[in-house]
N, C-alpha and C positions, 0 to 999 in steps of 0.2 A: 518361345514365340508363338508356339502352336498351342500352349495351355491356354483355355478360356479366360477372357480377362473378366466378364461379367455375364449374368443373365439378364438378357434384354427383356422387356415386357411381352414381346411377341414370341417369346420362348427360344429364340435363338441364344447362341452363346459364342460371341465373336472371339476370336484369338486375340492374344496380345499383340499380335504383328498387324493384325486387322483393325483393331482399335486405334493402335498408334497411326496407321495410314489414314484413318478417318479423322482423327485429331489434327494431323498435320494439314490435311485437305481443308477442314474446316477453319483451320487457324489462318490458312493462306487466304481463303475467301473472307475472313474478318478483318485482317489486317487493313486493306484499302478503306474499310468504314471507319477506321479510329483517326479522329481528327485532333485530338487534343494534343497540343503543342507545349501546354504549360506544366503539364505534370503527368504522371501515370494515368492512363486512360482508366475509367471504372465503368464496368458493365452489369447491369442488373439481369439477373437470370430468373425467370418465371416460367418454369415447367410443370406440365401435369404428369409428364413421363419422367421417371426417375433415370431411365438410361440416356434419354436426351440431356437431361440435366447434368449427368457426369461427362458427357462428351463435351457439353459447353464449358462447364468448369476447367477442364483440361485444356479445351483450345483458348479459352481467355488467358490461361497461365502462359500457354506456348507463345502468345503475342505479346507478353510482357505486361499485360493488364491485371487489374484488380477485379475480382467477381464480388456481386453482392446478391446471395441468394434471397429471394423474395416470395413469399406465398402468393398464389395467384388469387386466393379469397381474401387477402387483406383488405379491410375497407378501404375505400378510395382516398379519404383525406389522409388517413395514415400512411398508405403508401405513397401519396404525394410528398408528405413530411419526410419520410425515409429516404426517397429518391434525391429529394433536395438536400437533405443532411449529407449524404454519402456523395454528392455532387457526381451524380451518374450522367455519363455521355451517352449512353445507348442502352436499349432494352432489348435482350434475346428472350424469345418466348414461342411456345407453341399454342397459346391460348388466342382468343379473339379480343384481347383487351384492345382498348383505345387510349391513347396518352399524347401529351404534347412533344415528350421527348422522341427523338428518332428510334423507330422500331425496327427489328429484323426479326421476323417470322421464320420459324425452322423450315417450313416447305420452301420460302424465298432462298434462305441460306442454302439448303442443298441444291437448289436449282442454280445457283450462281456458278460461272466457269471459275475453275481453279486456276488463279494466276500462277505465273512462274515467278514468284517474289520470295526472296530469303526471308526466313523468320528473324526477329532481331536478336541480337545476343542475350544471353541470359542476363537477368537483371542481379544486384547484389542481394544478399541475404536480408538486407534491412528494406527492400522493397515490399509492398502490400502484397498480400496473397489474397485476402477478402475481407470484407466487413459484414459482420453478422450483427443483426438488431436483435436486442432483448426487448422482453415487454416494457421494462421501464416502471421503476416504482410509483413514479408520478403520473403514470398513464401516458406518457409520451414515449415512444421508441427511442431506445439509446444504441447507437452504433459503436461497436467494439472492433477495432482493426487489428487484424492478425497480420504480422509480417511472415515473409518466406521462411525466415529462420524459425520462427514458432510453428510453422506447418512442418518443417523439415524435422524438428525435434519430435513432433506428434507421431510422424510416420516412423521414425526410427525407434520409437518407443512401443509401436504396435506390435 
C-alpha cells in the first residue's frame, strides 16, 4: 500500500493506498451524477493530464460505468459522432470544452462533497469496461467495446 502507484505530472508519486482512497472518493462523488436506468452508464473521458485520466478511468469502473477515452483535440464533428455512437451519458474533462451533453469538470469534481454512499456491487465479467474508437477505414471512427473479462485477461497477461 505504501508503494508508489504512479508518477503524477506534478512530480508527486501517490502511494497505492492514497490512489485507492482518491478513486473511492471520486467514485462516490460521481455516482449521484449517473442517471441512466436503462443500461450501464457510459462516461467520456477527456483529459489533458494523464494522471487525472488514470484516476477518472478507475473511478468510472468503480461506479460500474463504462469509460470512453476521447482525445480533446478531436475535431468537433468527429467528436459529436463518437459520443453519439457510444451513447455517452456524461463527459468528464479538465479542458474548457463546451458540449450539449452533461459535463463535469475536474475542478468541480474535486470540489464536490464526498457523499456517504456505498459503491454499487461489482458488475459481471460481461459488463463493458470501455469503448475505444479506431480511426476507421471509411473515415468514420468505429467504436470497439471491451468487456471487463477482456480487460482482466489483458491485466493478467501483463
